[in-house]
C-alpha positions as a printed Julia matrix, in Angstrom:
599×3 Matrix{Float64}:
 121.62  116.87  140.24
 120.5   116.77  136.61
 122.4   113.5   135.97
 120.87  111.97  139.11
 117.39  112.88  137.97
 118.14  111.46  134.52
 119.34  108.18  136.04
 116.23  107.89  138.22
 114.05  108.6   135.2
 115.75  105.91  133.15
 115.43  103.36  136.01
 111.7   104.18  136.32
 111.27  103.66  132.54
 112.9   100.23  132.79
 110.68   99.25  135.72
 107.67  100.35  133.68
 108.82   98.2   130.75
 109.16   95.21  133.12
 105.63   95.7   134.45
 104.26   96.06  130.93
 106.05   92.91  129.85
 104.65   91.04  132.82
 101.14   92.13  131.87
 101.74   90.81  128.3
 102.67   87.4   129.69
  99.5    87.33  131.81
  97.48   88.06  128.64
  96.09   91.33  129.88
  97.59   93.74  127.32
  95.39   95.62  124.91
  96.25   96.19  121.28
  98.14   99.36  122.28
 100.28   97.67  124.87
  98.44   98.81  127.94
  96.59   96.68  130.51
  93.01   95.93  129.81
  90.39   96.91  132.36
  88.74   93.88  134.0
  85.57   94.46  136.02
  84.83   91.52  138.3
  81.06   90.84  138.82
  80.06   91.6   142.41
  76.83   91.2   144.31
  74.82   94.42  144.38
  72.41   94.94  147.25
  70.5    97.61  145.38
  69.79   95.49  142.29
  69.76   92.17  144.09
  71.84   90.51  141.32
  73.39   87.15  141.97
  77.15   86.9   142.48
  77.64   85.12  139.16
  75.81   87.87  137.16
  77.1    91.33  136.27
  75.29   94.44  137.56
  74.76   97.33  135.2
  73.81   99.98  137.7
  75.91  103.01  138.61
  77.7   101.08  141.39
  79.48   98.91  138.85
  80.64  102.0   136.87
  81.92  103.54  140.04
  83.82  100.31  140.79
  85.12  100.34  137.18
  86.43  103.9   137.46
  87.93  103.08  140.85
  89.65  100.06  139.31
  91.07  102.27  136.52
  92.45  104.79  139.0
  93.83  102.03  141.22
  95.52  100.42  138.27
  96.96  103.74  137.11
  98.29  104.48  140.62
 100.13  101.14  140.67
 102.0   101.91  137.44
 102.33  105.7   137.88
 105.69  106.46  139.53
 107.11  109.28  137.41
 107.78  112.57  139.12
 107.62  115.99  137.55
 111.38  116.05  136.84
 111.35  112.56  135.43
 108.45  113.36  133.16
 110.22  116.46  131.8
 113.42  114.5   131.11
 111.38  111.78  129.37
 109.45  114.25  127.21
 112.62  116.12  126.21
 114.3   112.8   125.35
 111.32  111.86  123.21
 111.4   115.12  121.27
 115.13  115.78  120.73
 116.47  113.68  117.89
 116.93  114.35  114.16
 115.43  117.82  114.69
 118.57  119.1   116.34
 120.71  117.9   113.42
 118.68  119.71  110.74
 117.8   122.99  112.56
 120.96  124.9   111.49
 120.32  124.01  107.88
 116.67  125.11  108.29
 117.69  128.45  109.8
 120.02  129.2   106.88
 117.52  127.98  104.26
 114.64  129.98  105.7
 116.56  132.95  107.08
 116.85  134.04  110.73
 113.32  135.38  110.63
 112.13  131.75  110.23
 113.28  131.16  113.83
 110.04  132.88  114.84
 108.19  130.08  113.07
 110.31  127.6   115.02
 109.4   129.2   118.35
 105.75  129.64  117.3
 105.45  125.96  116.38
 106.9   125.08  119.81
 104.21  127.13  121.5
 101.47  125.54  119.38
 102.72  122.01  120.01
 102.96  122.67  123.73
  99.32  123.69  123.65
  98.3   120.6   121.67
 100.13  118.49  124.25
  98.14  120.22  126.98
  94.8   119.51  125.3
  95.74  115.83  124.84
  96.16  115.77  128.63
  92.69  117.34  128.94
  91.17  114.57  126.83
  92.9   111.92  129.01
  91.73  113.65  132.16
  88.08  113.6   131.04
  88.15  109.88  130.44
  90.62  107.99  132.67
  90.19  104.77  130.65
  91.97  106.33  127.69
  95.6   105.2   127.59
  97.01  105.99  124.16
  96.82  108.34  121.16
  94.7   105.81  119.26
  92.33  105.45  122.23
  91.72  109.2   122.17
  90.97  109.03  118.44
  88.49  106.24  118.97
  86.8   108.02  121.84
  86.39  111.19  119.73
  85.46  109.79  116.33
  84.78  106.08  116.84
  86.37  103.43  114.69
  87.17  105.94  111.93
  89.12  108.08  114.38
  90.99  105.03  115.57
  91.87  104.06  112.01
  93.08  107.54  111.02
  95.15  107.87  114.21
  96.72  104.42  113.77
  97.48  105.06  110.07
  99.16  108.41  110.8
 101.18  106.86  113.6
 102.47  104.01  111.53
 103.26  106.37  108.62
 105.27  108.58  110.97
 107.18  105.61  112.42
 108.01  104.29  108.97
 109.07  107.58  107.42
 111.05  108.54  110.56
 113.01  105.27  110.4
 113.77  106.0   106.71
 115.16  109.41  107.83
 117.18  107.84  110.63
 118.68  105.32  108.16
 119.61  108.11  105.7
 121.27  109.91  108.6
 123.12  106.7   109.48
 124.36  106.37  105.88
 125.5   109.98  105.6
 127.42  109.96  108.88
 129.0   106.56  108.29
 130.2   107.88  104.9
 131.88  110.83  106.71
 133.33  108.66  109.49
 135.08  106.35  107.0
 135.86  109.02  104.42
 139.2   108.28  102.8
 139.33  104.74  104.12
 140.15  102.16  101.49
 137.4    99.73  102.45
 137.35   96.51  100.36
 134.29   94.34  100.09
 132.92   91.76   97.62
 129.76   93.58   96.64
 130.59   95.7    93.58
 127.07   97.08   93.27
 127.41   98.78   96.66
 129.53  101.81   97.44
 131.54  101.71  100.65
 129.03  103.89  102.52
 126.09  101.76  101.32
 127.89   98.55  102.37
 128.6   100.01  105.83
 124.98  101.08  106.15
 123.79   97.56  105.32
 126.19   96.14  107.95
 124.94   98.62  110.58
 121.31   97.83  109.95
 122.02   94.09  110.04
 123.73   94.61  113.41
 120.57   96.32  114.69
 118.16   93.84  113.1
 118.27   91.07  115.89
 116.86   93.63  118.38
 113.54   93.4   116.47
 113.26   89.74  117.52
 113.45   90.48  121.26
 110.02   90.2   122.91
 111.14   91.14  126.45
 110.73   94.95  126.53
 112.93   95.27  129.6
 115.8    93.79  127.56
 115.78   96.72  125.15
 114.85   99.5   127.57
 118.54  100.47  127.7
 118.31  101.53  124.01
 116.06  104.41  125.1
 118.75  105.42  127.62
 121.45  105.22  125.0
 119.45  107.3   122.48
 118.9   110.1   125.03
 122.62  110.13  125.88
 123.65  110.27  122.23
 121.34  113.27  121.63
 122.88  115.04  124.65
 126.37  114.2   123.4
 125.68  115.6   119.91
 124.47  118.93  121.42
 127.55  119.17  123.61
 129.88  118.42  120.68
 128.33  121.15  118.53
 128.5   123.59  121.45
 132.15  122.64  122.08
 133.01  123.25  118.39
 131.53  126.75  118.58
 133.13  127.59  121.93
 136.62  126.15  121.3
 137.04  128.19  118.17
 137.51  125.36  115.72
 135.58  127.42  113.13
 134.83  131.11  112.73
 131.47  132.21  114.07
 130.77  135.26  111.9
 129.01  133.93  108.84
 126.02  136.03  107.75
 122.55  134.53  107.99
 119.99  135.51  105.37
 117.12  137.57  106.73
 114.28  135.67  105.02
 114.04  133.29  102.09
 110.31  133.12  101.63
 110.35  130.5    98.89
 112.0   127.99  101.25
 109.59  128.48  104.14
 107.19  125.6   103.18
 109.94  123.01  103.18
 111.62  124.55  106.22
 108.39  124.35  108.2
 108.44  120.58  107.7
 111.89  120.34  109.21
 110.86  122.49  112.16
 107.61  120.61  112.94
 109.32  117.25  112.68
 111.39  118.15  115.71
 108.26  118.53  117.81
 106.57  115.33  116.76
 106.32  113.3   119.96
 102.6   113.49  120.63
 101.91  109.81  119.88
 103.67  108.82  123.09
 102.48  111.66  125.33
  99.43  109.73  126.56
 101.7   106.96  127.89
 103.79  109.64  129.56
 100.63  111.17  131.12
  99.52  107.83  132.6
 103.0   107.2   134.0
 102.98  110.36  136.13
 102.33  110.24  139.85
 100.41  113.5   139.56
  98.89  113.85  136.04
  97.51  117.31  136.95
 101.04  118.6   136.38
 101.12  117.32  132.84
 100.48  120.83  131.39
 103.44  122.24  133.36
 105.55  119.29  132.11
 104.57  120.2   128.5
 105.4   123.88  128.97
 108.77  123.22  130.55
 109.71  120.43  128.11
 108.78  122.33  124.94
 110.52  125.47  126.32
 113.73  123.42  126.8
 113.52  121.73  123.38
 112.77  125.05  121.63
 115.78  126.61  123.39
 117.95  123.7   122.29
 116.76  123.9   118.67
 117.13  127.68  118.5
 120.56  127.66  120.11
 121.81  124.89  117.78
 120.19  126.58  114.78
 121.95  129.88  115.23
 125.27  128.3   116.4
 125.39  126.13  113.25
 124.27  128.96  110.97
 126.88  131.35  112.31
 129.63  128.75  112.17
 129.04  127.53  108.62
 126.66  129.97  106.84
 125.49  128.88  103.45
 127.9   125.94  103.5
 125.99  124.21  106.35
 124.94  120.67  105.49
 121.47  119.25  106.16
 122.98  117.59  109.22
 125.15  119.79  111.38
 127.62  116.95  112.16
 128.55  116.75  108.45
 129.72  120.36  108.46
 131.97  120.13  111.54
 135.83  120.13  111.07
 136.76  116.59  110.0
 140.1   116.58  111.8
 138.64  117.52  115.2
 138.27  114.82  117.92
 135.0   116.49  118.94
 133.68  115.98  115.41
 134.57  112.32  115.45
 132.72  111.86  118.73
 129.66  113.69  117.3
 129.71  111.56  114.13
 129.84  108.31  116.07
 127.05  109.5   118.37
 124.94  110.26  115.25
 125.75  106.8   113.92
 124.8   105.02  117.12
 121.55  107.03  117.69
 119.59  105.63  114.69
 120.64  102.06  115.63
 118.93  102.5   119.0
 115.63  103.55  117.37
 114.67  100.5   115.27
 113.53   98.17  118.04
 111.9   101.0   120.09
 109.98  102.45  117.1
 108.84   98.96  116.06
 107.19   98.11  119.44
 103.69   99.61  118.64
 103.49   97.67  115.38
 104.81   94.5   117.02
 102.24   94.58  119.79
  99.45   95.23  117.34
 100.69   92.32  115.22
 100.88   89.89  118.11
  97.36   90.62  119.23
  96.05   90.17  115.66
  97.44   86.61  115.66
  95.25   83.72  116.97
  95.36   83.3   120.71
  95.96   79.59  120.22
  99.26   80.23  118.46
 102.35   79.47  120.58
 104.59   82.24  121.81
 107.48   80.89  119.8
 105.54   81.08  116.52
 104.35   84.57  117.39
 107.96   85.6   118.0
 109.0    84.17  114.62
 106.23   85.96  112.77
 106.92   89.19  114.61
 110.64   88.92  113.88
 110.12   88.14  110.21
 107.7    91.05  109.7
 110.05   93.36  111.55
 113.04   92.2   109.52
 111.21   92.57  106.23
 110.05   96.03  107.22
 113.57   97.07  108.16
 114.94   95.8   104.82
 112.27   97.82  102.97
 113.28  100.9   105.03
 116.96  100.25  104.23
 116.22   99.9   100.51
 114.29  103.18  100.44
 117.0   105.0   102.46
 119.69  103.89  100.02
 117.53  104.65   96.99
 116.48  108.15   98.17
 119.45  109.46  100.17
 118.15  113.0   100.45
 117.95  113.58  104.19
 116.59  117.1   104.27
 113.82  116.44  101.7
 112.68  113.15  103.28
 112.67  114.74  106.77
 110.75  117.76  105.52
 108.24  115.53  103.73
 107.77  113.5   106.96
 107.24  116.63  108.96
 104.78  118.12  106.52
 102.82  114.95  105.64
 102.42  113.32  109.02
 104.06  115.25  111.89
 101.77  118.26  111.35
  98.76  115.94  111.72
 100.21  114.36  114.87
 101.21  117.67  116.48
  98.4   119.99  115.48
  95.48  118.71  113.37
  94.58  115.51  115.22
  94.99  116.76  118.87
  92.86  119.84  118.16
  90.29  117.79  116.34
  90.11  115.22  119.17
  89.81  117.98  121.76
  86.97  119.81  119.94
  84.98  116.59  119.5
  85.57  115.47  123.07
  84.87  118.79  124.76
  82.22  120.18  122.31
  79.75  122.37  124.16
  82.06  122.71  127.19
  84.52  125.28  125.78
  84.29  129.0   125.15
  83.98  130.57  121.76
  87.55  131.87  122.09
  88.94  128.41  122.65
  86.84  127.04  119.82
  88.19  129.7   117.47
  91.77  129.05  118.63
  91.55  125.3   117.9
  89.82  125.84  114.52
  92.59  128.31  113.62
  95.26  125.78  114.56
  93.58  123.08  112.52
  93.37  125.43  109.51
  96.95  126.51  109.93
  98.02  122.89  110.23
  96.24  121.97  106.99
  97.88  124.91  105.11
 101.29  124.03  106.55
 100.86  120.38  105.62
  99.62  121.18  102.09
 102.33  123.71  101.22
 105.1   121.78  102.93
 104.17  118.47  101.33
 104.01  119.97   97.84
 107.27  121.81   98.26
 109.24  118.95   99.82
 107.82  116.48   97.31
 108.92  118.7    94.39
 112.4   119.07   95.9
 112.59  115.29   96.49
 111.52  114.46   92.94
 113.87  117.09   91.62
 116.78  115.38   93.42
 115.74  111.93   92.4
 115.47  112.84   88.71
 118.65  114.84   88.82
 118.52  118.49   87.78
 121.29  119.16   85.26
 124.31  120.23   87.28
 127.31  122.04   85.95
 129.4   119.19   87.27
 128.06  116.79   84.63
 129.51  118.7    81.72
 132.15  121.12   82.95
 134.23  118.72   85.0
 134.79  116.62   81.83
 136.73  119.19   79.87
 137.2   117.04   76.8
 133.63  115.93   76.31
 132.64  115.82   72.59
 128.91  115.09   72.8
 126.17  115.84   75.33
 122.92  113.99   74.69
 120.25  114.43   77.31
 116.92  113.6    75.7
 113.5   112.67   77.09
 114.58  112.69   80.73
 113.1   114.63   83.62
 115.8   117.36   83.63
 114.59  120.83   84.53
 116.21  124.18   85.23
 118.77  126.13   83.25
 121.48  125.05   80.79
 124.73  125.37   82.8
 127.81  127.23   81.64
 129.58  124.91   79.18
 132.64  127.1    78.51
 135.06  124.59   80.01
 134.03  121.91   77.49
 136.26  123.29   74.71
 135.9   120.18   72.52
 132.13  120.09   72.53
 130.82  119.17   69.06
 127.21  118.01   69.49
 124.69  119.29   72.02
 121.21  117.71   72.21
 118.9   118.74   75.05
 115.29  117.69   74.74
 113.75  117.8    78.19
 111.88  120.44   80.2
 114.61  123.08   80.51
 113.75  126.67   81.26
 115.37  130.09   81.49
 117.35  131.91   78.79
 119.81  130.12   76.49
 123.3   131.01   77.83
 125.4   133.22   75.55
 128.39  130.91   76.16
 126.93  128.51   73.55
 127.83  130.82   70.66
 131.48  131.04   71.73
 132.34  127.44   70.82
 134.34  127.11   67.61
 134.0   123.34   67.76
 130.21  123.27   68.23
 128.43  122.21   65.01
 125.06  120.79   66.14
 122.58  122.2    68.71
 119.24  120.47   69.1
 117.09  121.82   71.9
 113.54  121.25   70.77
 110.53  120.78   73.02
 111.92  122.63   75.99
 110.59  125.82   77.68
 113.42  128.25   77.0
 112.53  131.93   77.39
 113.95  135.34   76.44
 115.3   135.64   72.9
 116.91  133.23   70.41
 120.68  133.6    70.17
 122.32  134.28   66.76
 124.57  131.35   65.97
 127.22  131.28   63.28
 126.32  130.43   59.69
 126.68  126.74   58.84
 125.74  125.43   62.27
 122.85  123.02   62.54
 120.65  124.72   65.21
 117.04  123.93   66.09
 115.02  125.43   68.94
 111.52  124.4    67.92
 108.52  124.33   70.36
 110.02  126.56   73.04
 108.7   129.67   74.76
 110.96  132.44   73.41
 109.57  135.94   73.77
 111.39  137.23   70.7
 112.57  135.48   67.57
 114.92  138.27   66.51
 117.94  139.93   68.04
 116.08  142.87   69.59
 116.04  142.96   73.38
 113.0   141.79   75.31
 110.68  144.12   77.16
 112.41  145.42   80.25
 109.55  144.05   82.37
 110.16  140.64   80.88
 113.85  140.68   81.8
 112.92  141.72   85.32
 110.57  138.83   85.69
 113.21  136.48   84.33
 115.73  137.75   86.84
 113.18  137.13   89.61
 112.52  133.6    88.26
 116.23  132.79   88.45
 116.18  133.18   92.19
 113.48  130.46   92.3
 115.53  128.07   90.07
 113.45  129.07   87.01
 110.31  127.06   87.87
 108.84  124.93   85.09
 105.3   126.19   85.86
 106.36  129.79   85.26
 107.71  129.05   81.75
 104.83  126.8    80.76
 102.12  129.38   81.41
 103.73  132.61   80.14
 105.85  133.26   77.08
 104.73  136.55   75.48
 106.91  139.66   75.25
 104.28  141.75   77.01
 103.94  140.62   80.66
 100.63  142.34   80.96
  99.13  140.32   78.14
  97.15  137.14   78.95
């Protein structure tokens, strides 16, 4: 029965795309892709206006509203079940891949935040429906913004939408790269582009395969991509569930209770999974009975929240702290189920490019002169789309940090789309018509959204920059057991000095960056080490006593003691706490005295 409903829903979506395409050909599509309202001048007996003139009395407005409802009735053929399937399909995507990682990073208590965000986003979906119900002429998210705040509201809404589309496609491309790398792991792939790794080359090929879909103007020709994307998301969920149920991995890993320092970045991952509000107005107008839109929102978000929570705990229990940012990358490589899940995750992003580009393409076409031929419009649209996709590809290959980019997208734009803007639009549209309790609720959600966005954006940006500028990892120096010199000067390295005990031939160590924490005692155990230069860092604790004859400089640091006596016990306690937060640079830069109570 479920598959039958899914099939009917997909057929109705295709019919809707055909109707929308026909309206484009007739020249009656607005900048958002919906049909413009045309009010024909009629003779009014009350005003005695001629047939060729337009009447401005209430009769015309009644006719206009009737025309809107009639036009909506023609294109509205989605039942309650179809609407639920469509909304769930719009929401489930990259969110289900990252939820297990988010649960482990934030602790199992963070699942309450996941559920809470689901409830909040279901409410914001409901109030979007209320805005649409109050003015039947509104057909899109941008329309609601314009109705609430005029041209400024329209500009803000459009900017946020395009930012979300762009950043989401970057995340999808990173996911494509990561999973392609796993699919072809161990394959001796030969190509003639030495500057590209095998995974990068495969990603370029995959994007180039998807690129021609951006040139297609007939929306009905690419409607099957939406079908394929929904099926791939369903397949990924089934594969993860099968891995857990068939016993391919043990399901008894411990999940941390709460890791408070990770909550800001984790919240971005959670909220990204609920970011479908920009298309909810179109879903509302496609329903046979829009009065059921609130029920559709409640059921859909309940289903999606259940999927995310189930996947989150399944993945966390299966892989524990070893879970990757995408659950498919943690599954047993030799399993057939894993291979199916990986290919589904590869195909899913390739279905998104043309569909996500549609709003920008329609806006672009209507910005072009009406006298321009359809062929020239198609060429310009295709060129702009191709260039945009190549920019997205370049960014994805340059910043291949899926969890940080996804978290930044969720914090920077998805929070605005899911909470801040819907509540703001609702308050402005319904001001004076709502109770004080509802007013307080929406103001609280806006405030919470701003706090979530601020903390999440700062946290995910720092993590992203930290990954880009490469924190010193023990791999750099300990894997190379015969390294003689380590020179890392004037870079952006932060964090602690790693254990260098494996580098038995180390002779010269020069670290002049923004390193923190205590200097590891392993440094004094090297018989070969003759030169240590670590000036202009932010080392804390006490200075180690090196052997006589060694050339050692630790100028301009933040040591609490310059002798061999131990630091204050309160200092060592604070340093131990700082280690759990990766020894933050800000902590070391603002405090370096041996008395923690001293300013």
